[in-house]
C-alpha positions in Angstrom: 23.5 36.1 -6.6 22.6 39.6 -7.4 20.4 39.3 -10.2 18.1 42.0 -10.2 15.8 40.7 -12.9 15.0 37.5 -11.2 11.6 37.4 -9.4 11.3 36.4 -5.7 12.3 33.1 -4.3 10.2 32.1 -1.1 11.7 29.0 0.7 9.8 27.4 3.5 9.9 24.1 5.6 6.9 21.8 5.1 6.7 19.9 8.2 5.4 16.2 8.7 4.9 13.7 11.5 6.1 10.2 11.3 3.7 7.5 11.3 3.6 5.0 14.1 5.1 2.5 11.7 7.8 5.0 10.6 8.5 5.9 14.4 9.0 2.2 15.3 11.4 1.6 12.3 13.2 4.8 13.2 13.7 3.7 17.0 14.9 0.4 15.7 17.5 1.9 13.7 18.7 4.2 16.6 18.8 1.4 19.1 20.9 -0.7 16.7 23.3 2.0 16.1 23.7 2.7 19.9 24.4 -1.0 20.3 26.8 -1.1 17.5 28.6 2.1 18.6 29.5 0.7 22.0 31.4 -2.1 20.1 32.9 -0.2 17.3 35.7 2.4 17.2 37.4 4.7 14.7 36.5 4.4 10.9 34.2 1.4 11.6 32.2 3.5 14.0 32.0 6.3 11.8 31.0 4.2 8.8 28.3 2.8 10.8 27.0 6.0 12.1 27.0 7.4 8.4 25.2 4.3 7.4 22.5 4.7 10.1 21.9 8.3 9.3 21.1 7.4 5.5 19.0 4.6 6.8 17.0 7.2 9.1 16.4 9.5 6.3 15.0 6.6 4.3 12.8 5.9 7.1 11.7 9.4 7.2 10.9 9.2 3.4 8.9 6.2 3.5 8.9 2.6 5.2 8.9 1.0 1.7 12.2 3.0 1.0 13.8 1.9 4.0 12.7 -1.7 3.8 13.2 -2.0 0.0 10.3 -4.7 0.0 8.1 -3.3 -2.8 5.2 -2.8 -0.3 2.3 -0.3 -0.8 2.9 3.4 -0.6 -0.3 5.2 0.3 -1.2 6.0 3.9 2.2 4.8 5.7 4.4 7.8 5.6 3.7 11.2 7.1 6.0 12.8 4.8 4.3 11.3 1.6 1.0 12.5 3.1 2.4 15.9 3.5 3.7 15.7 -0.1 0.4 14.7 -1.3 -1.2 18.0 0.2 1.4 20.0 -1.6 0.8 18.2 -4.9 -2.9 18.7 -4.7 -2.5 22.3 -4.0 -0.5 23.0 -6.9 -2.6 20.9 -9.2 -5.5 23.0 -8.2 -4.0 26.2 -9.2 -2.4 24.7 -12.3 1.4 25.2 -11.4 4.3 23.2 -12.5 6.7 21.7 -10.1 10.2 20.1 -9.8 10.5 17.5 -7.1 14.1 16.6 -6.0 15.2 13.5 -4.1 18.8 12.4 -3.4 17.8 8.8 -3.7 17.3 7.0 -6.9 15.0 4.5 -5.3 12.8 7.1 -3.9 12.4 8.8 -7.1 11.1 5.6 -8.6 8.7 5.3 -5.7 7.5 9.0 -6.3 6.9 8.2 -9.9 4.8 5.1 -8.8 2.9 7.1 -6.4 2.0 9.9 -8.5 0.6 7.4 -11.2 -1.4 5.4 -8.4 -2.6 8.7 -6.3 -2.9 11.4 -9.1 -2.9 9.4 -12.3 0.1 11.5 -13.5 2.8 10.1 -15.5 5.5 12.1 -14.2 9.0 11.6 -15.9 12.0 10.8 -13.6 15.3 12.4 -14.6 18.1 10.8 -13.0 21.9 10.2 -13.9 21.1 6.9 -15.8 19.0 8.6 -18.4 20.6 8.9 -21.7 21.3 12.4 -23.0 18.6 12.3 -26.0 15.9 11.1 -23.6 16.9 13.6 -21.0 16.9 16.3 -23.6 13.3 15.1 -24.5 12.1 15.2 -20.9 13.3 18.8 -20.4 11.8 20.0 -23.8 8.4 18.2 -23.0 8.2 19.8 -19.4 9.2 23.3 -20.7 6.6 23.4 -23.3 3.8 22.4 -20.8 3.3 19.0 -22.6 2.8 15.9 -20.2 2.6 15.8 -16.5 2.8 19.1 -14.4 5.5 17.5 -12.0 9.0 16.5 -12.9 10.8 14.2 -10.4 14.5 14.8 -10.6 17.5 13.3 -8.8 19.5 15.7 -6.8 22.6 14.8 -8.6 21.2 15.1 -12.1 19.6 18.3 -11.1 23.1 19.9 -10.2 23.8 22.2 -13.4 23.0 22.8 -16.9 19.2 22.2 -16.8 16.9 25.0 -17.6 13.5 24.2 -16.0 11.8 27.6 -15.7 8.4 26.1 -16.5 8.3 25.3 -13.0 7.4 27.9 -10.2 7.1 25.3 -7.5 10.0 23.2 -6.1 9.7 20.3 -3.6 12.8 18.9 -1.9 11.4 15.4 -0.8 14.5 14.9 1.4 17.5 17.1 2.4 21.0 17.1 1.6 23.8 18.1 3.9 25.3 20.9 1.7 23.1 23.9 1.1 24.9 24.7 -2.1 23.9 21.4 -3.7 20.3 22.1 -2.8 20.4 25.8 -4.2 21.9 24.4 -7.3 18.9 22.2 -7.7 16.5 24.9 -6.8 18.2 27.2 -9.4 16.9 24.9 -12.2 13.7 26.8 -11.9 14.9 30.1 -10.3 17.1 31.5 -13.2 17.0 33.9 -16.1 13.8 33.3 -18.0 11.5 32.7 -14.8 8.7 35.2 -14.8 7.0 34.2 -11.6 7.9 33.9 -8.0 9.4 30.6 -7.2 8.2 28.7 -4.0 10.5 26.3 -2.5 9.1 23.6 -0.2 11.6 21.5 1.9 9.9 18.3 3.4 11.0 17.6 7.2 10.0 15.0 9.6 9.7 16.8 13.0 11.6 15.6 15.8 13.9 13.6 13.6 17.4 13.7 12.2 16.0 15.6 9.3 15.1 18.7 11.6 18.7 18.6 12.8 20.0 18.6 9.2 17.6 21.2 8.3 19.2 23.3 11.3 22.7 22.6 10.1 22.1 23.6 6.4 20.6 26.8 7.7 23.6 27.5 9.9 26.0 26.8 7.0 23.9 29.0 4.7 24.0 32.0 7.4 27.8 31.7 7.6 28.0 31.7 3.8 25.7 34.8 3.6 27.9 36.5 6.3 31.1 35.9 4.6 30.0 36.8 1.1 27.6 39.7 2.0 
């Protein structure tokens, strides 16, 4: 981690509020979980809890992500609204950005939304992209051609990608493991990066996402204490 020739990295949470639609969906998932938890035990119960947590994260992302119904995107998700603010700001100042999500379907939705909302034809780099196409996406983004945003699945963004053309990183949703997030961020914050890298982590307030954020920060603090 001690790389003296790297510029600064500034990380911050970008907080959002659930819309009424999201809050109702969220409550429904919680109520169902509580009802199920009373009836199940052991591994079954644990499996149901993990499934519910994933579903809650999807609700926080967007109702259309949770419902998987192909419904319209604009104006229904507090998080997507906050994302739009970030995108508008970075477009204003001519910055390039990486947008990470752990969900393949959310990446598809973000691609669609960027086209509809900003007329941006952003590429989506995920595990299913063949090697040659992936190399072309990276080369195009690095050269400044095409859209100034690149959507990347968290898994595909793990290692081996050099995306230093981006000085902004947006984590649309949070992963439990801080090392996985840091690895993704380090696609931009690495040797060759000349500018300060700004990292924005989208979090819906008062939800499981805020709690996940706290857990990640705690894990990071422990790791820093041990390594430091």
